[in-house]
N, C-alpha and C positions, 0 to 999 in steps of 0.2 A: 269936244274931244277931237284931238288931232289924230290923223292916221300916221302910223309909223310902220315901215316895211322892213323886215329883217330877212336877209338871205343867209340861211344856215341855222341849224338847230343843234349845234354842238353845245358844249358847256357855256360858252360866252353868249351865243345866240339865245339859248334857253334862258339864261339868267337875265339878259336884256329884255326879252319878251315878258318875263314875269314881272320885272321891275316896272316896265311901262304899263302893263295891265293893272297892276296893283295901284298905280297912280291914277287910274281911270282913263287911260288913253286907249284908242283903238289900235290893235296890233295885227299885222298880217305877216305870217312866217312863210317863207318860200323855200321849199326843198324839193329835191327830185321825187321823193316818195310821199310828200305831204305830211311829214312828221313834224313834231314840235310839242311843246307843253300844252296840256289841256287847261283851258280857262275860258269863261264866257266871253271875255273881251279879245280873245286870240283866235284869228281865222287862219287855218292851215291850208296852204295851197301847194299842190304838186305841179311843179314847172321846172324847166331847165333855165336857170338864171343866166346862162351864157347866151340865151336867145334875147338879143337886145329889144326886139319888138315886143315880145311877150312880157319881159320885165318892165318895159316902159308902160305898158297897159296896166300892169299890176301896181305901178308906183304913182299913177296919175292921182293928184290931189293929196299926196303924202307930204308931211312936213319934213321927213327925213327918211333916207334909205341907208340901212346899216349893212356893211359888208362884214358878216361874221362867218363867212365860208372858210373852209380849210380843206383843199384838195389833198389827196394822198401824198405823203411826204415825197415819195420818189417821182411823183408826176407834176410837181410844181412847174417845171419849165414848159410843159405842154398844156396843162390845164388852167394855170393862172392867167396867161395873156388874154384868151378870149373871154374869160369870166370877168376879169378886171375891166376890159374894154366895154363889155355890156353894162356893167354897173355904172361906169362913168357916162356912157351914152344915155342911160335912163335918167341919171341925175341932170344931165344937160337938157334933155328934152322936157322934163317935168318941173324943174326948179327945186326938187327935193335936195336937202343937204346930204351929201355923201359922207358918211362917217365910217371909216375903215378901222378894223382891228388889225394893227400891225404887230411887229415884234422888233427885236434888237439885232436881228441877223445882218441888217444893212450896214451896221457899224464895223463889222469884222472884229478881229482880235484887238483888244484895247489894253492899256496899262494904267488907266485912270477911270474914275466913275464916269458913266455915260450920261450926258445931258442932251437935250434936244439939239444943241449946237454942235455936238460931236460929229465930225465928218462922216459921211456915208461912204466909207472906204472899203467895203467888203469886196473881195475878189472871188468869193465862193459863188457857186451856181445859185443857191437859194437866196443869198444876200443880194445878188444882182437882180434876180426876179423881183424881189420886194422893192428894190430901189427904182427899178423901171416903172413899176406901178405907181409909186409915190411921185416920181418925176412927171409922169403923164397927168396925174390928177392935179398936181400943183400948177402945171402949165395951163390946164383948163381953167383953174381958179384965177390965175393971174391975167388970163385973157378975158375974163368976165363971162366965160361960158358955163361955169358951174361954181357951186359953193361946196368946199370940201374941208375935211379935217381928218386926222388920224390919231389913234391912241396906241401907244406901244408899251407892253409890259414885259417882264422877265418870265422865268419859268413859272407856270401856273401851279398853285396848290388850291385844293378845295374839291368838293364833290364832283366826280366825273372828270377831273383833270387827267391829262395824259402826259404830263412832264416826267422827267427822270425822277423827281422827288416822289411822284405818285406811283412810280414803279418800285421805289425803294421802301416806302413806308409800310405797305402791306407785309413785306417780308420781315421788317423790323418788328412789327407788332406780333408776328408769329414766332419771334425768337430765332429767325433763320439768318444765316450768313448771307452777306451781299457782296458780290464780286463784280466791280465795274471799273471802267477807266476814268476814275474821278479822284481829284485831290480832295479828300474828305474834309480837310481843315481850311480850305480857301473860303474867304467870305463870299457869299452869294446872295443876290437879291431874289426874293420870292414874291410873286404877285398873286393876290387872292382874287379868285374869279369874280365874286360879287363886286369887288372894287373896280375891275375892268368894266363891268356893266355900268356902274355908277359914273365912271369917268366918260365912257362912250356917250351916254345920254346927255351928260352935262356939256360935252364938247359939241354934240349935234344941235343942241337947243340954245346955245349961247353964241351970239355972233362974234364975240371977242375971240372965240376959239377957232374961227374959220380961217383957212389959209395957212395953217401950220400944224405941226405934230405936237403931241403931248405925251409925257410919260405917266403911266398909271401910278398914282401914289402907292408906294410899297413900303412895308416896315423896314427898319434898319437891317442891313445884310447880316446874315449869320451863316456859318458853314453848314454843309450837309450833315456833318457829325452832330452839330448842335441841334439842328432841326430834328434829326432822328432820335437823339437823346430825349428831347422834350416829349416827343410822341410816345416813346417807350415808357417814360416815367408816368405818363397819364394812365396807362393800363397795367402798370406793374410788370412790364415785359423786361427781359434781361437787357443789360447794356448792349447797344448795337454792335454787331461784329461786322465791321466794314473793311473790306480789303480792296486795295487798288490793283486793278487789272493793267498789265503793261499794254501800251498802245498797240504794239504789233499784233496782239491777240485780237483787238478790235478789228484791225485791218484784215486779218485772216477770216474772222467771223463774217465780214462783209462780202466775202467771196460767194457765200451761199445764202445770206440773209439780206434782203433789200433794205430793211430798216437799219440794220447794223452798218450797212454800206453808206447810207445817208448820214449816219452819225459821225462818220470820219470828218466831214466838212465842219461840223460844229463842235468837235471834241475840245477845241480851245476854250469853250465856255466853262469847262469844268476842270481845267488844269491850272487855273490862276484865279485871283480875285475877279469877280464879275458883279459889278455894283452899279445900281441904277440911281441916278439923281432925279427925283420926282417932285422937287420943291415947287416948280413952276405951276403945275396943275393945282396943287393945294392953294398956292397964293392967288391964282387967278380964278379958278373954277370952284374953289371951296371944298374940294374933295379931299378927305383925309384917309390915310391908310388904316385899315383895320389892324389893331394891335396883334403882334405875332402870337402871343399866347392864346388869344381867342381864335385866331386862324388855325392853330394846331389843334385846339380842342374841337372845333367844329369839323375839321378835316378827319380827325380820328373817329369822331362820332359817325360821320358819313361812311367811312371805310368799314367800321364794325357793323353798321346797319346793313 
């Protein structure tokens, strides 16, 4: 049994820990409060992962170190740099593969499906933070100091997800009106949380994946209206009542609400087609996207539960 160290116990960290434990691997989950899923093969450790010395000690002997952390949205510029540096340092010192859960922010606004070769052209604060993290890790890999990989998904759907879709679906299932700054009919890629975990583990344990980023296999893009309609139909809820909020209202909301303020930077993701090309991971790593109907069914079951 190999040891796998996971930093973060959010939806992806938890799904990754459970996947590895069920495969018979030893798993160590590191969070500030020692939280994480309960399983005989999972050890939960309370530690500050930004402490490079402590994290290195916890990673000794591990096959892989998984970055599944996610600082508060508005604190990315201050919290990510020391945390990312500690993770990379631990990987360099121990030889564990550093497998990071990334996202699509680094690409910025796009007018075509995003592939791994799409330029990392973001000018936004959060996109620049993620791009700096990736550049540092890639430089360490190319210099022979570390073995690294990254997986990037679109907006998450699934139990405990926190994407915009997971804000919308509970209101749709309750028959309530939804008022957001969204083009409800633009095609959008949705990434299932268990598929993120499967891709992350595949990339961490297959040397063909090291030294580059991979897009998480995701079902063909559908609009938010389509996604909401499928969820409503499963439970016999009324047809979704989806209303587009004018962007100036989002801007005003951000004056008092930090989360709304941060959404200004990424509002472009929902005002045009936002499509992920994930064919490379399926072809090389053998990971296939969970069919969307199954994703919606399991997500609805989790929400109702």
